[in-house]
C-alpha positions as CSV (number, residue, x, y, z in Angstrom):
1,M,-63.2,12.7,-26.8
2,A,-63.2,8.6,-26.5
3,Q,-59.9,9.6,-29.0
4,C,-58.5,11.6,-26.0
5,R,-59.7,8.8,-23.3
6,G,-58.0,5.8,-25.6
7,F,-54.7,8.5,-26.0
8,L,-54.4,9.4,-22.2
9,L,-54.5,5.2,-21.3
10,T,-52.0,4.4,-23.2
11,L,-49.8,7.1,-22.3
12,G,-50.7,6.3,-18.7
13,F,-50.2,3.3,-19.6
14,L,-46.5,3.7,-21.2
15,G,-45.6,5.6,-18.4
16,L,-46.1,2.8,-16.2
17,I,-44.0,0.7,-18.6
18,F,-41.3,3.5,-17.9
19,L,-41.1,3.3,-14.2
20,I,-41.4,-0.6,-14.4
21,T,-38.2,-0.6,-16.0
22,L,-36.7,2.1,-14.6
23,F,-37.3,0.9,-11.2
24,F,-35.9,-2.4,-12.1
25,C,-32.8,-1.2,-14.1
26,R,-31.6,0.8,-11.2
27,W,-32.9,-2.6,-9.0
28,D,-30.1,-4.1,-11.1
29,V,-27.0,-1.5,-10.6
30,S,-27.7,-1.7,-7.1
31,H,-28.2,-5.0,-6.8
32,E,-24.6,-5.4,-9.1
33,K,-23.0,-2.4,-7.1
34,I,-23.9,-4.5,-3.6
35,A,-22.6,-7.6,-5.1
36,K,-19.3,-6.2,-6.4
37,T,-18.1,-4.7,-3.1
38,S,-19.3,-7.8,-1.4
39,H,-16.9,-9.6,-3.9
40,L,-13.9,-7.5,-2.6
41,Q,-14.3,-7.8,1.1
42,D,-14.4,-11.4,0.5
43,L,-11.2,-11.0,-1.0
44,R,-9.8,-8.9,0.8
45,K,-10.6,-10.1,4.3
46,H,-9.3,-13.8,2.5
47,L,-6.4,-12.2,1.9
48,L,-5.8,-11.1,5.0
49,K,-6.6,-14.6,6.8
50,E,-4.4,-16.7,4.4
51,L,-1.5,-14.7,5.3
52,C,-1.8,-14.5,9.0
53,D,-2.2,-18.0,9.2
54,G,0.8,-18.7,7.2
55,D,2.7,-16.8,8.9
56,R,1.3,-15.3,11.9
57,E,4.7,-14.5,14.3
58,A,5.7,-12.5,11.2
59,F,2.6,-9.9,10.5
60,S,1.6,-9.8,14.8
61,E,4.9,-9.3,16.0
62,G,4.9,-12.2,17.7
63,K,2.1,-12.2,19.2
64,N,-0.4,-14.8,19.3
65,S,-3.6,-13.9,20.5
66,L,-5.1,-10.4,21.9
67,D,-4.2,-11.6,25.6
68,D,-0.1,-11.1,24.2
69,L,-2.1,-7.2,23.7
70,K,-1.0,-4.1,25.7
71,G,-4.2,-1.7,26.8
72,Y,-1.5,1.0,25.4
73,E,-2.0,-0.8,22.1
74,L,-5.8,-0.8,21.9
75,V,-5.3,3.2,21.8
76,N,-6.9,3.5,18.3
77,F,-10.1,1.1,19.2
78,I,-13.4,3.8,19.5
79,V,-15.7,1.4,20.7
80,D,-19.9,2.2,19.8
81,D,-22.0,0.7,22.6
82,T,-25.4,1.7,21.1
83,N,-24.7,-0.4,17.9
84,G,-22.5,-2.7,18.3
85,I,-19.4,-1.3,16.6
86,I,-15.9,-1.2,17.1
87,Y,-13.9,1.4,15.2
88,C,-9.9,0.7,14.2
89,Y,-8.9,4.8,13.3
90,I,-5.2,5.2,11.7
91,P,-4.4,8.1,10.7
92,K,-4.2,9.9,7.4
93,V,-6.9,7.3,6.1
94,A,-9.8,8.9,6.6
95,C,-9.8,9.2,9.9
96,T,-11.2,12.6,10.8
97,N,-14.4,11.8,9.1
98,W,-15.0,8.4,10.3
99,K,-14.1,9.6,14.3
100,R,-17.1,11.9,13.3
101,V,-19.3,9.4,11.9
102,M,-18.4,7.5,16.0
103,F,-18.8,10.7,17.3
104,V,-22.2,11.2,16.3
105,L,-23.6,8.0,16.6
106,H,-22.7,8.3,20.5
107,Y,-23.8,11.4,21.5
108,K,-26.4,12.4,18.4
109,K,-28.1,15.6,19.2
110,P,-27.0,18.2,18.4
111,Y,-24.5,16.8,16.0
112,L,-26.7,15.1,13.9
113,D,-24.8,15.8,10.3
114,P,-21.3,14.3,11.0
115,S,-19.9,17.5,8.3
116,S,-20.8,19.6,11.5
117,V,-18.7,18.8,14.1
118,S,-15.3,20.0,14.1
119,A,-11.9,17.9,13.8
120,Q,-10.6,19.6,16.7
121,L,-13.6,18.2,18.3
122,V,-13.3,14.7,17.4
123,H,-9.1,14.4,17.7
124,N,-9.8,15.0,21.3
125,T,-10.3,11.5,21.9
126,N,-11.5,11.7,25.8
127,K,-14.9,12.9,23.7
128,L,-15.0,9.0,22.4
129,V,-14.8,5.9,24.5
130,L,-11.5,4.0,23.4
131,L,-11.1,0.3,24.0
132,S,-8.1,0.7,26.0
133,S,-9.9,2.2,28.9
134,L,-12.3,-1.2,29.6
135,P,-11.2,-3.8,31.9
136,K,-9.5,-6.9,30.2
137,A,-12.5,-9.0,29.7
138,E,-14.7,-6.6,28.3
139,M,-12.3,-5.6,25.9
140,K,-12.3,-9.3,24.8
141,A,-15.9,-10.1,25.1
142,K,-16.8,-6.4,22.6
143,L,-13.8,-7.0,20.6
144,K,-15.7,-10.8,20.1
145,H,-18.9,-9.6,19.7
146,Y,-18.9,-6.1,17.6
147,T,-19.3,-5.8,14.3
148,K,-15.2,-4.5,13.8
149,F,-14.0,-2.0,10.9
150,L,-10.9,-0.8,9.5
151,F,-9.9,1.1,6.4
152,V,-6.3,1.5,5.0
153,R,-4.7,2.9,2.1
154,D,-1.4,2.7,-0.3
155,P,2.0,2.7,2.2
156,F,3.4,5.2,0.5
157,V,0.1,7.5,-0.4
158,R,-0.5,7.7,3.5
159,L,3.4,8.5,3.7
160,I,3.4,11.5,1.1
161,S,-0.3,12.7,3.1
162,A,1.4,12.5,6.4
163,Y,4.2,14.3,5.3
164,R,2.2,17.1,3.1
165,D,-0.6,17.9,6.5
166,K,2.7,17.5,9.2
167,F,5.9,19.3,7.7
168,Q,5.1,21.5,4.6
169,G,2.1,24.0,6.5
170,Y,2.1,25.4,9.5
171,N,2.3,23.1,12.3
172,E,3.6,24.4,15.9
173,Y,3.6,20.9,17.3
174,Y,5.4,18.4,14.8
175,Y,8.2,21.4,13.9
176,E,9.4,22.2,17.0
177,N,9.2,17.9,18.0
178,F,10.0,16.3,14.9
179,A,10.5,18.8,12.0
180,R,13.6,21.1,13.5
181,D,15.8,17.8,14.4
182,I,15.4,16.3,10.6
183,L,16.2,19.6,9.2
184,R,19.6,19.6,11.2
185,L,20.3,15.5,11.0
186,Y,19.5,15.3,7.6
187,G,18.7,19.2,5.9
188,N,22.3,20.2,6.3
189,R,20.5,23.1,8.9
190,L,23.1,22.9,11.9
191,Y,21.1,25.9,13.6
192,P,17.5,25.5,11.6
193,P,14.8,28.0,13.7
194,E,13.8,26.9,16.7
195,I,9.9,27.7,17.2
196,A,7.4,26.6,13.9
197,D,6.1,30.7,13.1
198,E,9.9,31.6,12.3
199,A,10.6,28.3,10.3
200,F,7.0,28.8,8.4
201,A,7.6,32.5,7.8
202,S,10.9,31.7,6.2
203,G,9.8,28.8,3.9
204,V,11.6,26.4,5.9
205,Y,10.8,22.9,6.6
206,P,12.4,19.3,5.9
207,S,11.7,17.8,2.1
208,F,10.7,14.4,1.2
209,H,13.3,12.7,0.6
210,N,15.0,14.2,4.7
211,F,11.4,13.0,5.8
212,V,12.2,9.4,4.4
213,Q,16.1,9.6,5.6
214,Y,14.3,10.2,8.7
215,L,11.9,7.3,8.8
216,L,15.2,4.8,7.6
217,D,17.3,6.1,10.3
218,P,18.1,3.0,12.5
219,K,17.5,5.2,15.8
220,T,14.3,6.6,15.0
221,R,13.2,3.1,14.7
222,Q,14.5,2.5,18.5
223,Q,11.4,4.3,19.5
224,P,7.6,3.5,18.3
225,F,6.3,5.2,14.8
226,E,4.6,8.5,15.5
227,P,1.0,7.7,14.6
228,H,0.8,9.1,11.6
229,W,3.5,7.1,9.8
230,K,3.4,4.1,12.2
231,Q,3.0,1.1,10.2
232,M,-1.1,0.3,10.0
233,H,-0.9,-2.9,10.7
234,H,0.7,-2.1,14.1
235,L,-1.9,0.2,15.1
236,C,-4.8,-1.7,14.0
237,H,-3.3,-5.9,14.6
238,P,-5.5,-7.4,11.5
239,C,-3.7,-10.5,12.4
240,L,-5.4,-11.1,15.9
241,V,-8.4,-8.9,15.6
242,Q,-10.8,-10.4,13.4
243,Y,-12.2,-7.7,10.9
244,D,-16.1,-7.6,9.5
245,F,-15.1,-5.0,7.3
246,V,-11.8,-3.8,5.5
247,G,-12.2,-0.8,3.9
248,H,-9.7,1.1,1.3
249,Q,-9.1,5.2,0.7
250,E,-9.3,3.9,-2.8
251,T,-13.1,2.9,-3.1
252,L,-14.4,5.5,0.0
253,Q,-17.4,6.6,-1.0
254,E,-18.1,3.3,-2.3
255,D,-17.0,1.4,0.7
256,A,-18.3,3.8,2.9
257,E,-21.8,3.4,2.1
258,Q,-22.0,-0.3,2.0
259,L,-20.6,-0.5,5.4
260,L,-23.4,2.0,6.8
261,T,-25.7,-0.5,4.8
262,I,-24.7,-3.3,6.4
263,L,-24.5,-1.8,9.5
264,D,-28.1,-0.2,9.2
265,L,-27.4,2.9,9.6
266,E,-27.7,4.3,5.8
267,N,-30.6,6.0,6.4
268,D,-29.6,7.6,10.1
269,I,-26.3,8.8,8.5
270,K,-24.6,10.3,5.8
271,F,-20.7,9.7,5.5
272,P,-18.7,13.3,5.0
273,P,-18.0,14.6,1.3
274,S,-13.9,13.0,0.4
275,N,-11.4,15.8,1.3
276,K,-11.0,17.5,-2.6
277,T,-6.6,18.3,-1.6
278,M,-6.9,14.8,-0.6
279,T,-3.1,13.1,-2.0
280,N,-3.4,12.3,-5.5
281,P,-2.0,8.1,-5.8
282,D,-0.9,9.1,-9.6
283,S,1.5,11.6,-8.1
284,V,3.4,9.2,-6.1
285,W,6.0,9.2,-8.8
286,D,6.6,12.7,-8.4
287,W,8.0,12.3,-4.6
288,F,9.8,9.7,-4.8
289,K,11.9,10.8,-7.7
290,T,13.9,13.1,-5.3
291,V,14.2,10.0,-2.9
292,P,17.2,7.7,-4.1
293,L,17.0,4.0,-5.1
294,E,18.4,2.0,-1.8
295,S,16.5,4.6,0.6
296,R,13.5,3.3,-1.8
297,R,13.6,-0.2,-1.2
298,K,14.5,-0.1,2.3
299,L,11.4,2.5,2.9
300,Y,9.6,-0.4,1.0
301,K,11.2,-3.3,3.3
302,L,9.9,-0.8,6.0
303,Y,6.1,-1.3,4.9
304,E,6.2,-4.5,2.8
305,Q,4.0,-6.2,5.5
306,D,1.1,-3.7,5.0
307,F,1.6,-3.6,1.3
308,R,1.1,-7.3,1.5
309,L,-1.8,-7.6,4.4
310,F,-4.0,-4.7,2.6
311,G,-3.6,-5.8,-0.7
312,Y,-2.0,-3.0,-2.5
313,R,0.8,-4.2,-5.0
314,K,4.0,-3.8,-4.6
315,P,5.5,-0.3,-6.5
316,T,7.9,-1.7,-8.8
317,E,8.4,1.0,-10.9
318,L,9.8,3.0,-7.6
319,L,12.0,0.0,-7.1
320,D,13.8,-1.3,-10.0
321,D,16.5,0.3,-11.6
């Protein structure tokens, strides 16, 4: 009997040692993960500051301060007063899920789970508080004191995602306002289908090359770009707004986890899982191989500031002979 007790005590002691070891191993991994993501944040914010300080005029469209920004230039900034957060959303960079998070933080019940909130609901910005709707003095105060964040993405991958979403699938608005003219001007179709239903049924839509031709046309650039392909720095003004957190789509889940921890919300809300149909960065060449070299180079120049400001490498394999 005594031997059994001794064995059980030894087993219990060993089990305790195992649990303690497991706890510290997990703590080490978690600590290492936090340190790594914190280091990434330091690098991303330092790069922004360095480039903006070096040539603020070039990266901020000639604007020197927030006073130079008009209200309509801040329409992508969503405010949550309860938690003191400002989020600048960029279309095609997980913005639907981050809007879901902001919606839940604003309304709380009955939407405790962001995944339960419909995309249609959160894309109705009247349901959220926009910075542009506030008086100028209040705007500036909140931009100074609230925690500000944005998420960015490889600019070329973002363009591919916008093309897939708005032109390859059925979308009445984008067909009738953009695709039909793109087909007529660059797709050798003088008389493209008039309505989206007819075009979709016939499998008619602009090619990716046609989309690039549209972006590069000087006439297109006479007006502001549509937000889904507008340059990210034009949407969120990173040389004028001092962001506390810069997330990347490529490290979305890790960055989201870290941000919610920084906001002390990690136990209250979970960021929705990524879309399984998300554009794969490894497939970029497959999309661009139909685009002439000179057009690729011009497209890079058009989005070069986004590449540089947000730390994305120059895609030399697309731009060199």
